[in-house]
N, C-alpha and C positions, 0 to 999 in steps of 0.2 A: 456629582450632576453625569449624567451619562450623554456624550453626542453622539448623535444619530445622523444616518445617511438616507435621504430621498431618494431610493433609486429609482427606474423604473417600474414599468408595472405593479406600481401604489403600493413597494414593501418599502419596510425600513430595517438598519441594519443600525448595530453598536458599533462605534469605532474606537473605543476606547479599549484599554488591555483592563483584564478582571486580575484585582488580586484582594487575595485574602475576604473576598466576600463585596469586596467594591469597585467597579469601573473607576478607573483613573486614567487621567489625559497626562499630553505632555508639549511643550512646543511642537516637536519636533513629529512631521507628517511625511510620507509617501505618497504617491499615486499609485493605484490601483487600475489597471484600464481593461478596455472590453477587446481580448483580443481579434473579434468581427469589424471591431473599428477603428480600432488605435485611439478610441478618446478614453478618455480618463472619466473613472464613474465614482469614483470615491477618493480621499484622502485616511487611511485609518492612523491613528494615535502610532507612533516606533519607539517601542521602547529601547534604552540602553540597558548596559550592565546592572545601573543602580536598582531598575523596576525589575528587569529579572532575577537578581538576588534576595529584591523584597518578592518576590513572587516563592522563592523557593523557601525563607522565609517560613512566609505563610503557609506553606505546604508541609512545612517541617513542626510547625507549632500544632499542626492540625493532624497531625498522625496518630499520635497516639489515641484522642478519642476516637477517632474515624475508625483506627481499626479496634477500635473496645465495641464498637455497632453489633448486634446480634448478626448471624448471615440474613436471617430472616428478614430484621429491618431494613439491609441494604438491601436484599432483592425487591422488596416492595419501595422503597425509593426508585431506583431504575424502573422496575415498569410504572411507578409516576411520570420518571422523563421518558418513558418508551412511546405512551400514549401520547404524552404533549410533542413528540416528536412527532407523530403522525398526523395530529391537529396542522402542525404548520410545514406541510409536506410543500405546499403550493410554493410559497415564500421562500424554500431552503432551495427545490429543483429550478425557480426561477433566477435564481443570485448564484448558483450554481454554472450555469449554462451564462449568466452574463458575466462573469471575470473566466471564465477558464474556457468559454467557444462552444462548449461539448452540443450537443444536440440535445433539444430537448428529452426525448425519448431514451438516451444514453443517460440524462444526470434521471431521470423518473428511476432508470433501474439500478442507476448507483444508493440511491436514496433507500429504493425497497431492499437492497441487498444492506446495506450499509443499519437499517433500522432492525433488521433480521438475524444480525450479529449481534447488536446491543441485546437486543432481547434474549438472542441464547446463551451472551454470560450472565445477564438477569435471571434467568431461570439455571443457571451453575452453580450460582452463590450458595445457596440452602444446600448443595448437594455434592458439597467436597470431602473428599473421604481421609482419615489415618488410616492407622494401623495398630495393632496390641497384638504381640506373639510374646510366645516364651524363649527366655536367649537358649545360646544354642547351648550354653553349658550348665543351662539351668539355674536355679537360683535365683532368678530377677526377669522380669519382665520387661521389652522391647514394647516401647511406647511413642511413636510418629506420629506427629501432625504438622502444623503446617501455621507458618508467618508472615505476613505479610513483607516483602522487601524493605517497604517503606517508600521515600519520599521519591517520584518518579520523573523523568524527564522523556516526554512524548516530542519526536521529532517527525513533523508529516510533513509529505512532498504537496506539489501542487496538482500531481496530474489526477488523482481522487481524493479528495479534500473532506468530502464527509466519511467515505468507506473508509478512510484511514483513521478519520478522528474516533469514528464509532468503535472499529476493531479494539485498538490498542487502546482507548478509556477505556470501553466495556472491561476489557481485562482490569487493566491496573483497580477500577474503582470498584469491580467487584470480588478483586482480591482484598481488597482494605486499604490499597494505600491512596494516598493524595498525590497530586497531578499539576504538572506544569507544563502545559500544551504550547510550544511554538508552533505558530503557522507559516506558511508558504509563504514570502513575499507575493506571490501573484494572484494568489489565493484566498486570501485570510477571511474574508467577508463571508464565505458559506461555514469556515469554524468557528467564525464569532458567533452565527446564526446558532450551533451547536451549542457552543458553551454557554449561549443567554438559555437555550431550553434547561441545560442544566441546572446554572442560576435559580431559574425560575420554577422548576419543580419539588425547590428545597434543600440540594447537598448543602453542606456547612460550610461556611466561610472558610477559605483556605485549603478544601479538600480538592479545589478546582480552580488553578489558574492560568490564565492565558495571558501570550505575550505576543503581539505583532515586535517584528522590528529590518530595518536595514543594515543592520550591522551583525547579521547571524552570528560570523566566527569567532566577531569578540563577546556575544552573548551568550553562546554554548563554551567558548574555554571558561567563563569565569563559574560559569557553573556547574560545567563538568570537574574544576580543580577544588568545588566546594565541599566540603568531609559529609553535610549532609544532607549531598545527595547520595541515591543507594541503588539506584534502575536509570538505565537510560535505554529508552527504545524508538530506531530509527528505522525508515524507510526511505533512500535513494540511493545515490551513484556509490559503488564501490568503491571510489576516493574518497569521499564527504567520511563515509563507515568507516573506513583505517583511520582519518584522522580521529573522529570520536572514540575507537577501541586506544589505539596510543594515547590518547588524553584522559581513559577510562581504568589506562594499567595502574599509575601509583596509586592510586586510593583505591585498586580493585573494585571499583564500581561493578554492579551487574549489570549485563550486556546480553544487547537482542538487536540483530541486525536484519533488516530484508534488503538486498544489496541489488545488484544489475543482472541483467540475465541475456543471454545468446540463445533463444529459444530454438531449437532445431525442429521442423514439423516435416515429418517424414513420412512420405504415399507410397506404398508398395506397390506391387504388378498384382494384387489380388483385391485393393481396396474397392471401396464404393467411391468412384470418381466425383460424381457430384454430391456426394455428400462429403468429401473429404475441402473441394470448392466451395461449398456453402460456409464451413467449419473456419477455411483458411481465411475467407473472406473476414467474418467476425474477426478473427484473433489476431488478423495484421492489421487491421486499418480500423477498430475499434477505439476511442479517442485518439483519432487522425494517427495510431502508430505510436501514442505517448506511455505506455504502458510495458514495466517491468518485465510480463510475460508473453507480451508478443510473439508472434512469430518473426524472428530473428532472421532463421534461415531455411527454406523453403525447400527439402531434397527429397527429388522425385525420381523412381525407379526408372530407369531410360523405356523402359516397357510400356509405360503408361505418361511417361513427360509430356509427349508432341500432346496429347488427350489431356492431360490438367493444362498445359500452359495456353491452351486457344480458349478452355473454358473461363479460365481463373482471370483473363486478360479480357473476358468477354465480362465477366461477371462484376471487377476489379473497375470497368467504364460506364459502368450504371450509375456508379457511384457518385454523389452529385456533392460536392463539396458548396460549404455557403455557409450563412448565418444559421446559429443554432435553433435560433427563434423562428426559423423558415420551416413549414412542416414537410418541404421537399428535399430538407439539408439532410444526407448520410454522413458526412465527416465535416467535421467543423475546423475551424483555423490551429496554427499548430500556438502556442502557449502565448510566445514572444516575437519581435522583429530576430532576438537575436536568436531563438531557436529556427527562426525560418532563414535564416541566413547560414547557421551550422547546417542547416540540413542541403541548402545549395552547393557550398564547398562542399558535404558528403559524398554526391550524387556528382561531383565534377571528379571529385578524386577516384569513384568505382567506374567512371567509365574509363578515365586513364589507367584500370585493373585491370581493361579488359571486357567490364562490363555492357552488355548491348541493352538501350533502353527501350523495352515493348510498347510503352506508355507513360503518358506522362512524361514528369521533369523536369516543372519549370514551377517558379510563384507564381500565383496568380497577379497581373498588375490592378494597384487599384488600395482604398483600404482593407486594414485587416491584412493578419498575416496567416496567408493560404498558401499550400503548396496540392497541388493536384495528385490525386492518386497515382500512383508509379511505378513501375513491374522491371527490372532486371534483371535481365538474362545471363548467367555464367556458363563458361565451356568448361572451365578448371574449375576444383574443388579447391586447393584453395589460393587466397592471397594476402596479401598486407592487409586487409581491412575485413577478414572473413569473419574474425569473431570480436568486431565493432559491434555495440550495441546502437544501432541502426536509431531508437527511439523516434521513430518519423513516420509517414505514410507512404513507405516505399518497401517492396516488398523485392525479395533477392532469392531468385531460382535455381537451384544447382541440381547437375544431374548424375546417379552412381548406377552402377551397373548390377547391385547383388546389396541385399538384407545386408551381408557383412561389413558390408563398403558403406549405407547407410547408417549404420551402428557405428562404425569407425568413426565415419567423419561428424555422426552428434556430438557423440564423446571428446571429438578436439576440443577442448574448452577451455579457460582458467572459472569459467561458470559453471552453476549448476542448480539452477532456477528451476524451470520448467520447459518439459521436451511433451511432444504428440506424434504416436503415432495411429496411421492408417492403414488397416489391414481387415479383411472378411473372419481371417481365421483365429478364433479365440483363444486358441493353444500356441500360437504363435505373438500373438498381441503380447501377454503375460511371460512368453519367454524373451522376447525383446523387451520389453518394460521394465520387465526386471533388472535389465541391464543398461538401460539408460541411466546414468549418474548423475541423476538429476534428483530434486524434493520432491517434486509434482510432477506428474507424468497423464497426461490425456489421450487414455484410447480412444480410436474414434470420435471426438469429440474437442474442441478448441476453447473453451469456457470451462475455469472449473472449480473457480470460488465457491466455496459453501459455507456456512457455520459451524457445520459439523468436521471439518476436515480440515488438519494441520497444515498453514499457509507460514511457505520457508524453502532455502534452497542450502545448496552443499557449498564447498569451493568457495570460489570469493562472491558466491551469491547470497553470503550471508551465516547467522547464526542464531539459533533459538527457532519458536515457531508459534503463528499468530492463529487463534481459533482452533478448532476441534474441540478437544480431552486437552490438548497439553496448552492452550493459550492462557488460560488463567494460572496455573500452576508458572507460568513466567514470572509471574508477581507474585512469588508467593514461595519461603523457603522452607523443607523438609527441619523441621524442629524434632530431635531424640530424647525422650527421657529412659534413663532405666533405673526400673525402680526391683528394689530388694524384697525377695521376700521370704520368710520363715514356713516353709511347705508342712516343715515335720512339726513348729511348735501352734501354727494354726487348728492342727488337728487332735492334739494332745487333747 
């Protein structure tokens, strides 16, 4: 029996767990809130350790059969799922806005990008490459292919619930791995609709499993300790990622981590200022600043700092915070009351450390978890919070006196996810871009995610890459066979 929620705008969403091809309920439930109103919109089933291990058992049982499907058969099934995903766009987009608060335009953008990622992996499946070569000393052949890693635990965040699900599951399923997807507590409904698409498309029982839970720590600890698990792919904070890595160590579980960021956004003296302002607004305030690749430190050359600041503040003042279903809304609410309260405390600390508030600076009174778009300016390059991921609609501006100083300040961080550089000189862009110690660098642009590009960071920002030609290989392991050959006897 499937329990469904009649959500506003006429859509329904499965609220139960998907285990072994069946929708499963428990007596435990938890509320999902609309962050624009604070109202409860659904109460999905909360699975515990028992349900999580049942899901892993189902994935393990299905692994041998699923990995034995031909690449073309897996690709055809993924194409079928992609078509079904496109048919259900309105339901997924509106549910995403309802539970995450992001404006409809942003939700549609996330949907389009998610679908393109899933399609990318569907197209890659039948084109995976191995190699055949003569052994270095002769007399044998080196034959290298790839095998699926095995049952995979996909842990996704609340800020991009469809994108992270499609990107991880697309790669894992395309590689021939079965999956247990654990939803984010704040946004389980979007991921439930995605799992329903895969289920309805015809993925075999046990290949796709879905767990909602209010006991994330216990569930993850149990799954990570189970020897049937062979892969974990996590997107979220560096702290939680480090915990999962420590849990992966005893069983040497293959791990991929996309973690926190401290994105420097450098604008040099020869930059196109109007372009830099437009891109900075997108890079900073998209999803209310709740993005790991957001501009965390906007670093301005002193020659253009005043012009950029005036134009940036003016552009930020035009942003309108509100309900995502309002067509005039450009910035949605924060995901929760706890997140809003954290940002209030964060801003207070930034001001205490010498930040000057040029715009905004306060939560909005009334229902919902809104915080006005805010701009804070610093006169010093370093302070106690200069490398803290803001994860909020709060822009922090810094001024430097040279490109060398900008580069030095940008790299002075334990993180290494995304960086941005604006200059009209292409040679300078390449030279400085190569010296930025980050996994991804945007040159004269503030949005970089693309199915054909490897997404991921260095240092404490993560391990491994998602998407691009590397993405599917994260869920495959090289398999080498040495074949002896009798070169003399064969031609006798």
